[in-house]
C-alpha positions in Angstrom: 0.0 0.0 0.0 1.5 3.3 -1.2 -0.4 6.5 -0.6 -1.2 8.5 -3.7 0.1 12.1 -4.1 -1.6 14.9 -5.9 0.1 17.9 -7.4 -0.6 21.3 -6.0 -3.1 22.3 -8.7 -5.1 19.0 -8.4 -5.2 19.3 -4.7 -6.4 22.9 -4.9 -9.2 22.0 -7.3 -10.5 19.2 -5.1 -10.3 21.2 -1.9 -12.2 24.0 -3.6 -15.0 21.6 -4.5 -14.9 20.2 -0.9 -15.4 23.7 0.6 -18.6 24.1 -1.4 -19.8 20.5 -0.8 -19.1 20.4 2.9 -21.7 23.2 3.6 -24.4 20.5 3.3 -23.5 18.8 6.6 -23.7 21.7 9.1 -22.2 21.2 12.6 -21.1 17.9 14.2 -23.7 16.0 16.2 -21.8 15.2 19.4 -24.5 12.8 20.5 -23.2 10.6 17.8 -19.6 11.2 18.8 -19.0 13.3 15.7 -15.9 15.5 15.5 -15.2 16.5 11.9 -11.6 16.1 10.6 -9.9 18.9 8.7 -10.3 19.1 4.9 -6.7 18.0 4.5 -7.3 14.9 6.7 -10.4 13.9 4.7 -8.5 14.0 1.5 -5.4 12.2 2.9 -7.6 9.4 4.1 -9.0 8.9 0.6 -5.4 8.9 -0.8 -4.2 6.1 1.4 -4.5 3.8 -1.6 -3.7 4.4 -5.3 -6.8 5.4 -7.3 -6.4 2.2 -9.5 -6.7 0.1 -6.3 -10.2 1.4 -5.9 -11.2 0.9 -9.6 -14.3 -1.4 -9.9 -14.0 -2.3 -6.2 -16.8 -2.4 -3.7 -16.4 0.3 -1.0 -18.5 1.1 2.0 -18.4 3.8 4.6 -19.9 2.9 8.0 -20.6 6.6 8.7 -19.0 9.3 6.6 -19.6 12.8 8.0 -15.9 13.4 7.3 -16.9 13.2 3.6 -14.0 10.9 2.6 -16.3 9.2 0.1 -16.6 12.5 -1.7 -12.9 12.7 -2.3 -12.6 9.0 -3.2 -15.4 9.3 -5.7 -13.7 12.3 -7.4 -10.4 10.4 -7.7 -11.5 6.9 -8.6 -14.3 4.9 -10.1 -15.3 2.2 -7.7 -18.1 -0.2 -8.7 -20.1 0.6 -5.5 -19.6 3.5 -3.2 -22.1 2.9 -0.4 -22.5 5.2 2.6 -24.3 3.7 5.6 -25.4 6.2 8.2 -28.3 7.3 10.5 -27.5 11.0 10.3 -30.5 12.7 8.7 -28.3 14.9 6.7 -26.6 12.1 4.8 -29.3 11.4 2.2 -28.9 14.9 0.8 -25.1 14.7 0.9 -25.1 11.4 -1.1 -27.7 12.8 -3.5 -25.4 15.8 -4.2 -22.4 13.5 -4.7 -24.3 11.4 -7.2 -26.1 14.1 -9.2 -24.1 17.4 -8.7 -20.7 15.9 -8.7 -21.3 12.9 -11.1 -20.2 10.3 -8.6 -22.5 7.7 -10.1 -21.6 4.8 -7.9 -22.6 6.7 -4.7 -25.6 5.4 -2.8 -27.0 5.9 0.7 -28.2 3.1 3.1 -30.1 4.0 6.2 -29.1 1.5 8.8 -28.2 1.7 12.5 -25.1 -0.3 13.3 -26.6 -1.4 16.6 -29.0 -3.5 14.5 -27.5 -6.6 13.0 -26.0 -6.1 9.6 -28.2 -6.4 6.5 -27.7 -9.7 4.8 -27.2 -8.2 1.4 -24.2 -6.3 2.6 -22.3 -9.2 4.1 -19.1 -10.5 2.5 -19.4 -7.9 -0.3 -16.8 -5.2 0.2 -13.1 -4.7 -0.6 -12.6 -1.5 1.4 -14.5 -0.6 4.6 -13.9 2.9 6.0 -15.2 3.7 9.5 -14.7 6.2 12.4 -16.1 4.5 15.5 -17.3 6.1 18.7 -14.5 6.8 21.1 -15.2 3.8 23.4 -14.3 0.2 23.4 -17.9 -0.7 23.1 -18.3 1.5 20.0 -15.1 0.1 18.5 -16.4 -3.5 19.0 -19.7 -2.7 17.4 -18.3 -0.8 14.4 -15.5 -3.4 13.8 -17.9 -6.3 14.0 -20.1 -4.6 11.3 -17.0 -3.9 9.2 -15.9 -7.5 9.4 -19.4 -8.6 8.4 -19.3 -6.4 5.3 -15.8 -7.5 4.2 -15.0 -10.1 1.7 -13.0 -12.9 3.4 -10.5 -13.4 0.5 -7.5 -12.0 2.3 -7.5 -8.8 0.2 -10.1 -6.7 2.0 -9.1 -3.8 4.2 -10.8 -2.0 7.1 -9.6 1.6 7.5 -10.4 2.5 11.1 -10.1 6.0 12.5 -10.5 6.0 16.2 -9.4 7.3 19.6 -9.7 5.8 23.0 -8.7 6.5 26.5 -5.0 5.7 27.1 -5.8 3.0 29.6 -8.1 1.3 27.1 -5.6 0.9 24.2 -4.6 -2.6 25.1 -8.3 -3.6 24.9 -8.5 -2.1 21.4 -5.6 -4.4 20.2 -7.4 -7.3 22.0 -10.4 -6.6 19.8 -8.2 -6.9 16.7 -6.9 -10.3 18.0 -10.3 -11.6 18.9 -11.6 -10.9 15.4 -8.5 -12.2 13.6 -7.7 -8.8 12.0 -4.1 -8.2 11.0 -2.8 -4.7 11.7 -0.9 -3.7 8.5 -0.4 -0.1 9.6 -1.0 2.1 12.7 -0.5 5.7 11.9 -0.6 7.7 15.1 -2.2 11.2 15.1 -3.2 10.8 11.4 -6.6 12.4 11.9 -6.6 16.2 12.7 -9.6 18.0 14.1 -10.3 21.7 14.1 -11.7 21.5 17.6 -11.0 19.3 20.6 -12.8 16.0 20.8 -14.5 14.6 23.9 -11.1 13.2 25.0 -9.6 16.7 24.9 -7.4 16.1 21.9 -7.2 17.5 18.3 -6.0 14.3 16.7 -6.7 10.5 16.6 -5.1 7.4 15.2 -5.7 5.5 12.0 -5.4 1.7 11.5 -5.3 -0.2 8.3 -6.5 -3.7 9.1 -6.3 -6.7 6.8 -9.3 -9.0 6.9 -8.3 -12.6 6.8 -10.1 -15.7 5.6 -10.8 -16.6 9.3 -11.7 -13.1 10.5 -14.9 -13.2 12.5 -17.1 -10.5 14.1 -17.6 -10.4 17.9 -21.1 -9.2 17.7 -23.3 -11.2 15.3 -26.7 -9.9 16.0 -28.2 -6.8 17.6 -26.2 -4.7 20.1 -28.5 -3.7 23.0 -26.1 -1.8 25.3 -24.6 1.7 25.5 -22.0 2.6 22.9 -21.4 6.3 22.6 -18.9 8.2 24.9 -21.4 10.1 26.9 -23.5 6.9 27.4 -20.5 4.9 28.7 -19.4 7.7 31.0 -22.8 8.1 32.7 -22.8 6.9 36.3 -26.2 5.4 35.9 -27.4 3.6 32.8 -31.1 3.2 32.1 -32.3 -0.2 30.7 -35.8 -0.8 29.4 -37.8 -4.0 30.0 -40.4 -5.2 27.5 -43.1 -4.1 30.0 -41.8 -0.5 29.6 -40.3 -0.3 33.0 -36.9 1.6 33.2 -34.3 0.2 35.5 -31.3 2.4 36.5 -28.1 0.3 36.5 -25.8 1.8 39.0 -28.7 2.9 41.2 -31.4 0.3 41.4 -29.1 -2.5 40.5 -25.3 -2.7 40.5 -24.8 -4.3 37.0 -26.6 -5.6 33.9 -25.7 -9.1 35.1 -27.6 -8.5 38.3 -30.6 -7.3 36.3 -30.6 -10.5 34.2 -30.3 -12.6 37.3 -33.0 -10.9 39.4 -35.3 -9.8 36.5 -37.4 -6.7 36.2 -38.6 -5.4 39.6 -42.0 -4.6 38.0 -42.9 -7.7 35.9 -40.2 -10.3 36.7 -39.0 -10.6 33.1 -35.4 -11.9 32.8 -34.7 -12.4 29.1 -33.9 -9.2 27.0 -33.3 -5.7 28.3 -32.4 -2.8 26.0 -30.3 0.3 26.9 -32.6 3.3 26.8 -30.5 5.5 24.5 -31.6 9.0 23.6 -30.6 8.0 20.1 -33.5 5.8 19.2 -32.8 2.6 17.3 -33.5 3.1 13.6 
């Protein structure tokens, strides 16, 4: 993998288009752990591979408010350029890519990654780009969905942009091992942000992960727990029973395990409890 270089004039033209195009997305939604990277970082991420390596390939973005797909679509002609997101602004963004900027392979898929992956997207993609929430839980969910989307021929790559608390970094590498993902490259501080993230930093790391024939997701079906940074950091975590009762973990009960053991205080149900996120499941 050799990153591609643009000359100054080419770079100027693309960044000029980006400045106009990026006005569609507005401000970051911090509920979704969004912190937009700089224009230069967005372009550099698309240039990690040579344009010909993208030609006629299947590419999917699991979230793309950094607009990397826009740059990639201007530089190369993939067979499929899918953007999977729940952000309500994304349909208009992808529509503009397709019709205003003639990126014909672009398409939008409305799907919440907490819900099990759509069967038609499994084992289809050569390149999977994702920027996960800044938590271990978020990384596990996003990586699991990326692995599900990837072809298992030894040539697919997951391009993961992420940040995590320093004391959790060993757990991130443990996730790679558990899913049999080979770390081809770890570029520290690759992603630059205009403002500080929730971790108080203006940068994050990028990993290029090779998907092997025996790579396997940790989370096969729905994910029913907290995932975003503010959810994980809350002292109490609300879980909803099928009867509608809300149980505060950390207040009424000490852990989710205790909830499953004792059951709902109102109806006695013990089977499935769902984290009561402010971001409703799509």
